[in-house]
C-alpha positions, 0 to 999 in steps of 0.5 A: 463502489465504496468497497472497491475504492477502499480495496484500491486504497489499501493496495496502494498503501501496501505498496508504499509500506513495502517500499518503505520497508525495503528502503529501511531494510537496505 
């Protein structure tokens, strides 16, 4: 249960980091 939540959280963070990276890269 906790592991699944952590996995979803890291996946969410990854998407945010990716969009930030793309935003800075432009």
